[in-house]
C-alpha positions as CSV (number, residue, x, y, z in Angstrom):
1,M,90.9,137.5,63.6
2,S,94.0,139.0,62.2
3,L,94.4,142.6,61.2
4,G,94.9,141.5,57.5
5,A,91.6,139.7,57.7
6,I,89.9,143.1,58.5
7,I,92.0,145.4,56.3
8,R,91.8,143.4,53.0
9,P,88.0,143.3,52.7
10,A,87.8,146.9,53.9
11,T,90.1,147.8,51.0
12,L,87.6,146.5,48.5
13,F,84.8,148.3,50.3
14,V,86.6,151.6,50.4
15,A,87.6,151.3,46.8
16,G,84.0,150.8,45.9
17,V,82.8,153.8,48.0
18,L,85.5,156.0,46.5
19,G,84.8,154.9,43.0
20,G,81.0,155.3,43.2
21,G,81.4,158.5,45.3
22,G,83.8,159.9,42.8
23,V,81.3,159.4,40.0
24,A,78.5,161.0,42.1
25,L,80.8,163.9,43.0
26,A,81.7,164.5,39.3
27,A,77.9,164.6,38.5
28,A,77.3,167.0,41.3
29,A,80.1,169.2,40.2
30,T,78.9,169.2,36.6
31,H,75.3,170.0,37.5
32,G,75.9,172.1,40.6
33,G,77.7,175.1,39.0
34,D,80.7,175.5,41.3
35,T,83.2,172.7,40.5
36,H,86.0,173.9,42.7
37,F,85.7,171.6,45.7
38,L,83.5,168.8,44.3
39,G,85.6,168.4,41.2
40,A,88.8,168.1,43.2
41,A,87.1,165.6,45.6
42,S,85.9,163.6,42.6
43,T,89.3,163.6,41.0
44,M,91.1,162.3,44.2
45,S,88.4,159.7,44.8
46,L,88.5,158.4,41.2
47,A,92.3,158.4,41.2
48,H,92.7,156.4,44.4
49,A,89.8,153.9,44.0
50,P,91.7,151.9,41.3
51,A,94.9,152.1,43.4
52,L,93.0,150.5,46.3
53,L,91.5,147.9,44.0
54,A,95.0,147.0,42.8
55,L,96.3,146.8,46.4
56,Y,93.4,144.5,47.2
57,A,94.3,142.3,44.2
58,G,98.0,142.2,45.1
59,Y,97.5,142.2,48.8
60,D,99.4,138.9,49.4
61,R,102.3,139.9,47.1
62,I,102.8,143.5,48.2
63,R,104.3,143.4,51.7
64,T,103.5,147.1,52.3
65,A,99.9,146.8,51.1
66,P,98.2,147.0,54.6
67,L,100.0,150.3,55.5
68,A,99.5,151.7,52.0
69,V,95.8,150.9,52.1
70,L,95.4,152.7,55.5
71,L,97.3,155.7,54.3
72,L,95.7,156.0,50.9
73,G,92.2,155.1,52.0
74,L,92.1,157.3,55.1
75,G,94.0,160.1,53.4
76,T,91.5,160.2,50.4
77,L,88.5,159.9,52.7
78,I,89.7,162.8,54.8
79,F,90.8,165.0,51.9
80,A,87.6,164.4,49.8
81,G,85.4,164.6,53.0
82,D,86.9,168.0,53.8
83,L,86.3,169.4,50.4
84,I,82.7,168.0,50.4
85,N,82.1,169.6,53.8
86,R,83.6,172.9,52.6
87,H,81.3,172.9,49.6
88,F,78.0,172.0,51.4
89,G,78.8,173.2,54.9
90,G,81.1,176.1,54.3
91,S,83.8,174.9,56.8
92,S,86.5,172.4,57.1
93,L,86.0,169.0,58.8
94,F,88.7,170.0,61.3
95,P,91.7,172.3,61.1
96,M,94.2,171.2,58.4
97,A,92.0,168.3,57.3
98,A,92.8,168.6,53.6
99,P,96.6,168.9,54.0
100,I,96.6,166.0,56.5
101,G,94.6,163.9,54.0
102,G,96.9,165.0,51.2
103,L,100.0,164.0,53.2
104,G,98.3,160.7,54.0
105,M,97.9,160.0,50.2
106,I,101.5,161.0,49.5
107,A,102.7,158.8,52.3
108,G,100.6,155.9,50.9
109,W,102.2,156.2,47.5
110,A,105.6,156.3,49.1
111,V,104.8,153.2,51.1
112,I,103.9,151.5,47.8
113,A,107.2,152.5,46.3
114,I,109.1,151.3,49.3
115,G,107.3,147.9,48.9
116,A,109.4,147.3,45.8
117,F,112.3,146.5,48.1
118,F,110.6,143.9,50.3
119,R,110.1,140.4,49.3
120,T,107.0,138.4,50.3
121,S,106.7,134.7,50.8
122,A,104.4,134.5,47.8
123,A,107.0,136.2,45.5
124,K,108.9,133.7,43.3
125,S,111.2,135.9,41.3
């Protein structure tokens, strides 16, 4: 089994988890009083779920999609997970978790941008 055969379906799964989780986090932030951590976790989850869905849809046409998926998906999970843990547990997942997750997301977007300069075999124009 190729790495792509694992990453592509995982992309759709993580997009769904982040999308649904983002909605749940927004509800928790709205009804829980303190919106600081949960609101930010919701925003990042809801912003990156559609990006992952787009990468899933364009997986065969975006040469950098696998790396972008890993960076965006893991970055968002780490970032949001850290904020959720801070809200409910009062501490970070691990030292520098939120900045590491944030850098992962930034790097994922950079990898998407760099993908504009690579042709794929499926590209015709």
